[in-house]
C-alpha positions as CSV (number, residue, x, y, z in Angstrom):
1,M,96.3,89.8,105.5
2,T,96.1,92.1,108.6
3,D,94.5,95.3,109.3
4,E,96.3,98.5,110.5
5,A,96.0,97.3,114.2
6,G,97.8,93.9,113.2
7,K,94.6,91.9,113.6
8,V,94.4,89.0,111.0
9,T,91.5,89.8,108.7
10,D,91.9,87.1,106.2
11,R,93.8,84.1,105.3
12,G,94.4,82.1,102.0
13,P,96.8,81.0,99.4
14,V,99.0,83.2,97.4
15,S,99.6,82.3,93.8
16,F,101.3,83.6,90.6
17,R,100.1,82.5,87.1
18,F,102.7,82.5,84.2
19,V,101.0,81.9,81.0
20,R,102.8,81.4,77.7
21,G,102.0,84.4,75.5
22,T,101.2,86.9,78.6
23,P,101.5,90.4,77.3
24,E,104.3,92.7,78.5
25,A,104.0,93.9,82.2
26,Y,103.2,97.4,81.2
27,L,100.0,96.2,79.4
28,R,98.8,94.1,82.3
29,T,96.6,95.2,85.2
30,T,94.5,93.8,88.0
31,L,91.4,95.6,88.9
32,L,90.2,95.1,92.6
33,A,86.4,95.5,93.4
34,R,84.3,94.7,96.4
35,D,80.6,93.7,96.0
36,T,77.7,94.5,98.3
37,S,78.3,91.5,100.4
38,G,81.8,92.5,101.3
39,K,83.7,90.0,99.0
40,L,86.8,91.2,97.3
41,W,87.4,90.3,93.7
42,A,90.3,90.5,91.3
43,Y,89.9,91.0,87.7
44,D,93.0,90.3,85.7
45,S,93.0,92.2,82.4
46,V,95.1,93.5,79.7
47,Y,95.0,96.8,77.7
48,R,94.4,96.2,73.9
49,D,93.4,98.8,71.4
50,S,93.0,101.3,74.3
51,R,90.5,99.1,76.0
52,L,90.8,97.0,79.2
53,I,89.9,93.3,78.3
54,P,89.3,90.7,81.0
55,V,91.8,87.8,80.6
56,W,90.4,85.5,83.0
57,T,87.2,85.2,85.1
58,R,87.0,87.1,88.3
59,Q,88.6,85.4,91.4
60,Q,87.5,86.0,95.0
61,I,90.5,87.0,97.0
62,G,89.0,88.1,100.2
63,H,86.0,88.8,102.3
64,G,84.7,91.1,105.1
65,W,85.7,94.3,102.9
66,G,82.1,95.6,103.5
67,I,83.4,98.2,106.0
68,C,86.0,99.5,103.6
69,N,85.4,102.4,101.1
70,A,88.8,102.6,99.6
71,I,91.8,100.4,98.8
72,L,95.0,102.0,98.8
């Protein structure tokens, strides 16, 4: 991952999980959140009965995000 100046800000593996019985794409979402220490977390979720329900436990996908106040 790089910042807008092209400086590498993070490195790590990229993976995809295909799980039997996974809901249709329009029902799935990933919520991104940053904690107070600057770690970036992904929460894979699905919409069911008009509610967002976590599918897996959160996964740390980055660090050093403490300087950011928005993810676009």
